[in-house]
C-alpha positions in Angstrom: -17.1 -4.1 0.2 -14.2 -2.0 -0.8 -11.3 -1.5 1.5 -9.3 1.7 1.8 -6.0 1.8 -0.1 -4.0 1.8 3.2 -5.5 -1.7 4.0 -3.3 -3.2 1.2 -0.7 -5.6 2.6 -1.5 -5.0 6.2 0.9 -7.7 7.2 3.8 -5.4 6.2 5.2 -2.8 8.6 4.1 0.8 7.9 6.8 3.5 7.5 6.3 7.3 7.2 8.4 9.4 4.8 9.0 13.1 4.8 7.5 15.1 2.0 11.0 15.5 0.4 11.7 11.7 0.5 8.2 11.0 -0.8 8.7 13.4 -3.7 11.8 11.5 -4.9 10.3 8.1 -4.3 7.3 9.0 -6.4 9.7 9.8 -9.2 11.0 6.2 -9.0 14.2 7.0 -7.1 15.4 5.0 -4.1 15.8 7.1 -1.0 17.6 6.7 2.3 15.6 7.0 5.5 17.1 6.4 8.9 15.6 3.9 11.4 13.9 1.7 8.8 12.3 -1.4 10.3 14.1 -4.8 9.9 11.9 -5.9 7.0 12.3 -6.3 3.3 9.0 -4.8 2.2 7.2 -1.8 3.7 3.9 0.0 3.3 4.9 3.6 2.7 3.0 6.6 3.9 3.5 10.4 4.0 3.7 12.1 7.4 0.1 13.3 6.8 -1.1 9.7 6.4 -1.4 9.4 2.6 -0.6 5.9 1.4 2.2 5.9 -1.2 2.5 2.2 -1.9 5.0 -0.6 -1.3 8.7 -0.1 -1.0 11.6 -2.5 -0.7 14.6 -2.0 1.6 18.0 -2.9 0.0 21.0 -4.2 1.9 22.5 -0.6 1.9 19.4 0.8 3.7 17.8 2.5 0.6 14.1 2.3 0.2 13.2 1.6 -3.5 9.6 1.9 -4.8 8.0 -1.4 -5.9 4.3 -0.6 -6.3 3.2 3.0 -5.9 -0.3 4.5 -6.0 -0.7 7.3 -8.7 -1.9 10.5 -7.2 -4.4 12.7 -9.1 -3.1 15.9 -7.5 -1.4 18.7 -9.3 2.3 18.0 -9.7 4.3 19.7 -7.0 7.9 20.3 -6.4 9.8 19.3 -3.3 8.6 22.4 -1.4 5.0 21.6 -2.3 4.7 24.6 -4.7 3.2 24.0 -8.1 5.8 22.5 -10.4 6.9 24.4 -13.5 5.7 22.7 -16.7 5.9 23.6 -20.4 2.5 25.2 -20.0 3.6 27.7 -17.3 
């Protein structure tokens, strides 16, 4: 039986990120999010419930990506409009 992706590492606390923070995290950049749980590792989700992967909280409160799930969607910009590429 296959489990859904969001079942990965259920022992870790879940944390939701805004679309803007999720955009930068997917690019490999650490992000600052207020009110993070007191944990080292987190399961990261978008506000609409999509599983992003696992993130690590540093001492300065930044969330860094550790293991992310690749999305198969069209690349988007921060405002969810199609991103400009060399083909556009």
